C-alpha positions in Angstrom: 14.9 97.8 9.3 13.9 95.0 6.8 15.5 91.6 7.3 16.5 89.5 4.4 15.5 85.9 4.8 16.2 82.8 2.5 13.1 81.4 1.1 12.8 78.0 -0.7 9.9 77.4 -3.1 8.4 73.9 -2.3 7.3 73.6 -5.9 10.6 73.9 -7.7 13.1 73.9 -4.8 14.6 77.1 -6.0 16.1 79.2 -3.0 16.1 83.0 -3.2 16.5 85.9 -0.7 13.4 87.9 0.3 13.2 91.3 1.8 9.8 92.2 3.3 8.2 95.5 2.2 8.5 98.6 4.5 5.2 100.4 5.1 4.9 104.0 6.5 3.1 104.3 9.9 1.0 107.5 10.4 3.5 108.5 12.9 6.3 108.5 10.3 8.2 105.5 11.5 8.8 102.5 9.1 6.9 99.3 9.9 7.9 95.9 8.8 6.2 92.6 9.5 8.8 90.4 11.4 9.4 87.3 9.4 9.7 83.9 11.2 13.2 82.6 10.3 13.4 78.9 9.3 9.7 78.5 8.9 8.9 77.1 5.3 7.0 79.3 3.0 3.6 78.1 1.8 2.2 78.2 -1.8 -0.9 80.4 -2.2 -3.7 78.2 -3.7 -6.7 80.4 -2.6 -7.1 83.5 -0.8 -9.1 84.6 2.3 -9.1 87.9 4.3 -7.1 86.2 7.1 -4.4 85.0 4.7 -4.1 88.3 2.8 -3.6 90.8 5.6 -1.7 90.9 8.9 -2.0 93.3 11.8 1.4 94.9 12.7 1.9 97.2 15.8 4.3 100.0 15.2 7.2 99.8 17.8 7.5 103.6 17.8 3.9 104.8 18.6 2.1 101.6 19.3 -0.4 102.1 16.5 -2.0 98.8 15.0 -2.5 98.8 11.3 -3.4 96.1 8.8 -0.8 95.6 6.0 -0.5 93.1 3.1 0.9 89.8 4.2 4.5 89.2 3.0 4.4 87.2 -0.3 6.9 86.3 -2.9 6.5 85.4 -6.5 8.8 82.4 -7.6 10.2 82.3 -11.1 8.3 79.0 -11.6 5.0 80.8 -11.2 4.2 79.9 -7.6 3.2 82.6 -5.2 4.6 82.0 -1.7 3.3 83.3 1.5 6.0 84.1 4.0 5.4 83.2 7.7 5.4 86.1 10.3 6.6 85.9 13.8 3.7 85.7 16.3 1.2 85.1 13.5 -1.0 81.9 13.6 -0.8 79.5 10.8 -3.1 80.5 7.9 -6.5 79.1 8.2 -8.1 78.1 4.9 -11.4 77.5 6.6 -11.9 81.0 7.7 -14.2 83.2 5.8 -13.3 86.6 4.5 -16.1 88.3 6.4 -15.3 86.7 9.9 -11.6 86.3 9.8 -9.4 88.5 12.0 -5.8 88.9 10.9 -3.0 88.0 13.1 -1.4 90.4 15.4 2.3 90.9 15.5 4.7 93.6 17.0 7.8 95.1 15.4 10.4 95.8 18.2 10.9 99.5 18.9 11.5 101.9 21.7 10.5 100.8 25.2 8.2 103.7 25.7 5.8 104.4 22.8 5.3 107.9 21.9 1.9 109.6 22.5 0.1 111.2 19.6 -0.8 114.8 20.1 -4.5 115.9 20.1 -7.7 114.1 21.3 -8.1 110.4 21.3 -9.5 109.3 17.9 -11.8 106.8 19.7 -13.5 109.7 21.5 -13.5 112.2 18.7 -16.8 113.5 17.2 -17.0 112.5 13.5 -17.7 115.2 11.0 -21.1 115.8 9.5 -22.6 114.1 6.5 -20.3 113.7 3.5 -22.2 116.4 1.4 -21.1 119.2 3.7 -17.8 120.6 2.3 -14.7 120.5 4.6 -13.7 123.9 6.0 -10.5 125.6 4.7 -7.5 124.4 6.8 -3.9 124.3 6.7 -2.2 121.2 5.3 -1.7 118.4 7.9 2.0 117.5 8.3 2.6 114.0 7.1 5.6 111.9 6.0 5.8 111.4 2.3 3.4 108.8 0.9 5.0 105.6 0.0 3.2 104.1 -2.9 3.2 100.5 -4.3 3.2 100.0 -8.0 0.0 98.8 -9.6 0.1 95.7 -11.8 -3.1 94.0 -10.7 -6.5 94.8 -9.3 -5.3 93.7 -5.9 -2.4 96.1 -6.1 -4.9 99.0 -6.7 -6.8 98.0 -3.6 -3.5 97.8 -1.6 -2.4 101.3 -2.8 -5.8 102.8 -1.8 -5.7 101.2 1.6 -2.2 102.5 2.2 -3.3 106.1 1.0 -6.3 106.0 3.4 -4.0 105.1 6.3 -1.6 107.9 5.2 -4.7 110.4 5.3 -5.1 109.2 8.9 -7.9 106.6 8.6 -7.1 103.6 11.0 -8.2 100.0 10.6 -8.9 100.0 6.9 -10.8 96.9 5.8 -13.1 95.5 3.2 -16.4 97.2 3.3 -19.4 95.3 4.7 -21.7 96.5 1.9 -20.4 95.4 -1.4 -20.6 98.0 -4.1 -22.3 97.5 -7.4 -19.0 97.7 -9.2 -15.4 97.8 -8.0 -14.2 97.0 -4.6 -15.3 98.7 -1.3 -13.1 99.6 1.6 -14.1 101.1 4.9 -12.6 102.6 8.0 -13.9 104.6 10.9 -15.6 107.7 9.4 -14.9 106.8 5.7 -16.2 104.5 2.9 -14.1 104.3 -0.3 -14.7 102.6 -3.6 -11.9 101.4 -5.9 -12.5 100.9 -9.7 -9.4 98.9 -10.8 -10.9 98.1 -14.3 -10.3 100.0 -17.5 -13.9 101.4 -17.4 -14.3 105.0 -16.3 -16.5 105.4 -13.3 -20.1 106.6 -14.1 -22.6 108.9 -12.7 -24.5 106.0 -11.1 -21.2 104.8 -9.5 -20.7 108.3 -7.8 -24.2 108.5 -6.7 -24.3 105.1 -5.3 -21.2 105.7 -3.2 -22.6 109.0 -2.0 -25.8 107.3 -0.8 -23.6 104.6 1.0 -21.6 107.5 2.7 -25.0 109.2 3.8 -26.2 105.8 5.1 -23.0 105.2 7.1 -22.7 108.9 8.1 -19.2 108.8 6.7 -17.0 110.7 4.1 -17.2 108.8 0.8 -14.1 108.7 -1.6 -13.8 107.3 -5.1 -10.5 106.0 -6.7 -10.5 105.0 -10.3 -7.8 103.7 -12.6 -9.6 104.9 -15.8 -10.9 108.2 -14.7 -14.5 109.3 -14.7 -17.3 110.1 -17.2 -17.8 114.0 -17.5 -21.3 113.7 -15.8 -19.8 111.7 -13.0 -17.3 114.4 -12.3 -20.0 117.2 -12.4 -22.2 115.2 -10.0 -19.2 114.5 -7.7 -18.7 118.3 -7.5 -22.3 118.9 -6.6 -22.3 116.2 -3.9 -18.8 117.1 -2.6 -17.5 113.5 -3.3 -13.7 113.5 -3.5 -12.4 111.9 -6.7 -8.9 110.5 -7.2 -7.3 108.8 -10.3 -4.7 106.1 -9.6 -1.6 106.2 -11.8 0.4 103.0 -12.3 2.9 104.0 -9.7 0.2 103.7 -7.1 -0.2 107.4 -6.3 -3.8 108.8 -6.1 -4.1 112.1 -7.9 -6.9 114.5 -7.0 -9.4 115.2 -9.6 -11.7 117.8 -7.9 -11.8 120.4 -5.1 -13.3 117.9 -2.6 -10.3 115.6 -3.1 -8.0 118.6 -2.5 -9.8 119.5 0.6 -9.6 115.9 1.9 -5.8 115.9 1.4 -5.4 119.1 3.3 -7.7 118.2 6.2 -6.9 114.4 6.5 -9.1 112.1 8.5 
């Protein structure tokens, strides 16, 4: 499904072939941002929300999800942003809070498939995050496709992909910035990503839980370095799902609430 395109670095004039990453839609179909052939790649000098993400519509089911914008690292050290079909030119004046990513469509079947079950837009959200999820059979899903974690940004991308895999749509940066780490949010969920080598603390877990209560949403914590013992104990008491990120980009459940979340999904 991915198309290889030639890319020339404007800094060193080196030309190389780029293949865009393939992401898994919740319906199971592969999704690839369609690249704009012949358009020059742009060096990344600074980042905004608009520049870093692009909305792609799945050609199979019509679902719109935000995915990392295609980028390529040149051997000279320049990071190149690859233009996407139907996407407006990146605006360096847009602020991360107000920017809306471009919307592109990957060609697919003429008649999109209709998802089973009630419309998520009209569904009633579950109760507060501290109420345990009921026992349920595992939700059938395609295999999770991780991204390797080399930077803090990779960790955030891996968590965003995982939340979408669980069934949460329109994952974005949280409006309320956490005291540490990076916050993500979607309809019905708030997540905190700790990409540093510092284990998450008791205070981190309690602050996230309070945010989830304020937003009437499930709260989930993802950490690269794990958790302090008292943080894990408190998370069990508050039913906060805890995950540890491995360097392959696969979140591993740490406690029972995390196992329940995987089983139930969004």
